[in-house]
Every structure is written in structure tokens, then in C-alpha cells.
C-alpha positions in Angstrom: -4.1 80.5 -136.9 -3.2 78.8 -140.1 -1.3 75.6 -139.7 1.2 74.8 -142.5 1.9 71.2 -143.1 5.0 69.7 -141.5 6.0 72.7 -139.3 6.4 70.5 -136.3 9.1 67.8 -136.3 9.4 65.3 -133.4 11.8 62.6 -132.8 11.2 59.5 -130.7 13.1 56.4 -129.8 14.3 54.2 -127.0 16.0 55.8 -123.9 19.7 56.4 -124.6 19.4 56.0 -128.4 20.7 59.5 -129.1 17.7 61.8 -129.4 19.2 64.7 -127.5 22.4 64.3 -129.6 20.4 64.5 -132.8 18.6 67.6 -131.5 21.9 69.3 -130.6 23.3 68.6 -134.1 20.2 70.0 -135.7 20.3 73.1 -133.5 23.9 73.7 -134.4 23.2 73.5 -138.1 20.1 75.8 -137.9 22.2 78.4 -135.9 25.1 78.0 -138.3 22.7 79.1 -141.1 21.9 82.3 -139.2 18.5 81.4 -137.7 17.6 81.9 -134.0 16.7 79.0 -131.8 15.0 79.0 -128.4 13.2 76.6 -126.1 14.4 74.1 -123.7 16.9 71.2 -123.5 17.5 68.7 -120.7 20.7 67.3 -119.5 21.4 64.4 -117.2 22.9 65.1 -113.8 25.3 62.5 -112.6 27.2 61.9 -109.4 30.0 59.3 -109.5 28.6 57.9 -112.8 25.1 57.5 -111.4 22.2 59.5 -112.8 20.7 61.6 -110.0 18.4 63.8 -112.0 17.9 66.1 -114.9 18.7 69.8 -115.5 16.4 72.0 -117.7 18.1 74.7 -119.8 16.6 77.7 -121.6 18.4 77.7 -124.9 18.0 81.4 -125.6 18.9 82.8 -122.1 21.0 80.0 -120.6 18.9 80.1 -117.5 19.0 76.6 -115.9 17.9 74.7 -112.9 17.1 71.2 -111.7 14.0 69.6 -113.3 14.1 66.5 -111.2 16.4 64.8 -108.6 16.7 61.8 -106.5 17.5 64.1 -103.6 14.4 66.2 -103.6 11.9 65.5 -100.8 9.0 67.3 -102.3 7.2 67.3 -105.7 5.5 64.6 -107.7 7.4 61.3 -107.8 8.2 59.5 -111.1 10.3 56.4 -110.5 13.1 57.4 -108.2 12.9 61.1 -109.1 11.0 64.0 -107.6 10.0 66.7 -110.1 10.5 70.4 -109.5 7.1 71.6 -110.7 7.8 75.3 -109.8 10.9 75.5 -111.9 9.3 73.6 -114.8 6.3 75.8 -114.8 8.2 79.1 -114.3 11.2 78.6 -116.5 10.2 75.8 -118.9 6.9 77.2 -119.9 8.2 80.8 -120.2 11.1 79.6 -122.3 8.8 77.8 -124.8 6.4 80.7 -125.1 9.0 83.4 -125.5 10.9 81.3 -128.0 7.7 80.9 -130.0 7.5 84.7 -130.3 11.2 85.6 -130.6 13.0 82.7 -132.4 12.9 81.1 -135.8 12.7 77.6 -134.3 11.4 76.5 -130.9 13.0 73.4 -129.3 11.5 71.1 -126.7 14.0 68.4 -126.0 11.6 66.2 -124.1 7.8 66.0 -124.1 7.6 63.2 -121.6 6.2 62.0 -118.3 8.0 64.4 -116.1 6.9 67.4 -118.2 3.3 66.2 -118.2 3.0 66.8 -114.5 3.0 70.6 -115.0 -0.3 72.1 -116.2 1.6 75.3 -117.3 4.1 73.3 -119.3 1.3 71.3 -120.9 -0.4 74.5 -121.9 2.9 75.9 -123.4 3.4 72.6 -125.4 -0.1 72.7 -126.7 0.3 76.4 -127.7 3.6 76.0 -129.5 2.5 72.9 -131.3 -0.6 74.6 -132.6 1.0 78.0 -133.3 1.8 77.3 -136.9 5.4 78.2 -136.2 8.4 75.8 -136.5 8.9 73.4 -133.6 11.4 70.6 -133.1 11.2 68.3 -130.2 11.6 64.9 -128.7 8.5 63.0 -127.7 8.3 60.0 -125.3 8.0 56.8 -127.2 5.3 55.0 -125.1 3.6 57.7 -123.0 -0.1 57.3 -123.1 -1.3 60.8 -122.3 -4.2 62.6 -124.1 -2.0 65.6 -125.0 0.7 63.3 -126.4 -1.9 61.3 -128.4 -3.3 64.6 -129.8 0.1 65.8 -130.8 1.0 62.4 -132.4 -2.2 62.5 -134.5 -1.9 66.1 -135.8 -1.7 66.4 -139.5 1.1 69.0 -139.4 3.4 66.9 -137.1 6.0 64.7 -138.6 7.5 62.1 -136.3 10.9 60.3 -136.9 12.0 57.3 -134.9 15.7 57.4 -134.0 17.4 54.0 -134.2 20.9 52.8 -134.2 20.7 52.4 -137.9 19.5 56.0 -138.7 20.7 58.2 -135.9 23.6 59.6 -137.9 21.3 60.5 -140.8 18.4 62.0 -138.9 20.1 65.3 -138.0 20.8 66.1 -141.7 17.4 65.0 -142.9 15.6 67.1 -140.3 17.9 70.1 -140.6 17.4 70.2 -144.4 13.6 70.0 -143.9 13.6 72.8 -141.3 15.9 75.0 -143.3 13.8 74.6 -146.4 10.7 75.8 -144.4 12.7 78.7 -142.8 14.1 79.8 -146.1 10.6 79.8 -147.7 9.4 82.2 -144.9 12.1 84.7 -145.8 
């Protein structure tokens, strides 16, 4: 597979800085320009204002389920959450791989510690990152994992750190770069 330069864009930053909001704005802009977007997004689950877990959503199909929860009694534990490996492997991996084949842009909202527990999800991440097709995602800021280190050091991956100072600009900058690449492929 040929790997064009800068076909993978990743954002990173501190928890709560607005990475998912940036990704959502970029997705909206890409879709508004007529391109298809697939992959996965995560959303916090809250009960009475307290975060109790995370939901994983297939962008293309809308299929969703619980990625992790404080109420699960099985699955690997990360902090106070237990991870639903079966759902992550089945739906998360499938969503990334099908998006890579069917969409103009594949999204992976979070490449982080929870996701790294799933061998299937890890393989899907490795595949889409190295596919030569456009990928946009969020990558955990401090996770020391061999796959994360490999992704960070790839020549065709461009990483932006989201800060309070630049989080309003990042969506436009990245959307413009991605649209420029997508338009060149048409």
C-alpha cells in the first residue's frame, strides 16, 4: 500500500479540553461538503451529573452500546470502569474496518487505554492507520503503548495538540487540510 504523507490527522490534549467537540465540528464540515464519514465516536454516560461510563457509536450505522461502565461486574478494569471487550471488538472494530472501505474519511474518536485492551480493536486501528486512506482521530496524550508509539512516530501522521488557546481554530485548520486531500482524490 502506498502511504501518502499526512493522510492521518490525530488530535491530543488534556481530558476535557474539547477534543470530541473538535472532531464533531470537523465531521460536520466534511459531511456538509458532500463526503461520507464513518468510524466510531464515544460519548460520556452520566447519572445525576456523575460520569458512569462511556458509549461507543458507529457513525455510519448509528449502532451503539456501552463501551465501559462503573456498574459492570466483568471485563478488564481501568480506574473505576469495566470495559465491554465483546462490544468493543464486535462493533468498534467492524465500524472502523467498514468505514475504511466505504467512507471518504474514517473517524476514531479515542485511541486510548480502554481501546487498547481489545486485540481486535488494536488490529483495526493498525490497519486503518496504515491503509493510506484518510483517518481522523483522537489519541491519548500520555499513554505509553507500543501501538500508540508506532502511530505517533509514523511519517504520514500529523498530530495537533488541542489547548484552550487553539481549540476554536483546530476544527477549521483540520477540516481545510482534510478537504484539500479529499478534493485532490476526486
